[in-house]
C-alpha positions as CSV (number, residue, x, y, z in Angstrom):
1,X,40.0,-6.8,8.1
2,X,39.8,-6.1,4.3
3,X,40.9,-2.5,4.6
4,X,44.1,-3.4,6.4
5,X,44.7,-6.4,4.1
6,X,44.1,-4.2,1.0
7,X,46.6,-1.6,2.2
8,X,49.3,-4.3,2.9
9,X,48.9,-6.0,-0.5
10,X,48.8,-2.6,-2.3
11,X,52.0,-1.6,-0.5
12,X,53.7,-4.8,-1.4
13,X,52.4,-4.8,-5.0
14,X,50.6,-8.1,-4.7
15,X,47.4,-8.9,-6.5
16,X,44.5,-10.8,-5.0
17,X,45.3,-13.6,-7.5
18,X,48.9,-13.8,-6.3
19,X,47.9,-13.7,-2.7
20,X,45.6,-16.7,-3.4
21,X,48.6,-18.6,-4.9
22,X,50.8,-17.6,-2.0
23,X,48.3,-18.7,0.7
24,X,46.9,-21.7,-1.1
25,X,43.4,-20.2,-0.6
26,X,40.9,-19.6,-3.4
27,X,40.7,-16.0,-4.6
28,X,37.0,-16.2,-3.8
29,X,38.0,-15.9,-0.1
30,X,39.5,-12.5,-0.8
31,X,36.7,-11.3,-3.0
32,X,34.2,-12.3,-0.3
33,X,36.2,-10.4,2.3
34,X,36.3,-7.4,0.0
35,X,32.6,-7.5,-0.7
36,X,31.7,-8.0,3.0
37,X,30.2,-11.5,2.6
38,X,32.9,-12.7,4.9
39,X,33.4,-10.5,8.0
40,X,36.0,-12.6,9.8
41,X,38.4,-15.4,8.8
42,X,39.4,-18.4,10.8
43,X,42.6,-18.3,12.8
44,X,44.2,-20.8,10.3
45,X,43.3,-18.6,7.4
46,X,44.7,-15.5,9.1
47,X,48.0,-17.3,9.8
48,X,48.2,-18.3,6.1
49,X,47.6,-14.7,5.0
50,X,50.1,-13.3,7.5
51,X,52.8,-15.8,6.6
52,X,52.3,-15.2,2.9
53,X,52.6,-11.4,3.4
54,X,55.4,-11.7,5.9
55,X,53.5,-9.7,8.5
56,X,52.4,-10.3,12.0
57,X,48.8,-11.3,12.9
58,X,48.5,-8.0,14.7
59,X,49.0,-6.1,11.5
60,X,45.9,-7.8,10.1
61,X,43.7,-6.9,13.1
């Protein structure tokens, strides 16, 4: 999931810190995704990320 997420935030010019603020999630969630400590996120988390980035859930898969 991180590879797709990284591309989307890069294309939109959003930092991990900003994404954390937009989603209400701690930046540690995104750093753990990036490092591979978290492989999958919950459905609720995926919805928050998709909503914050204004993308569909399919784009994050």
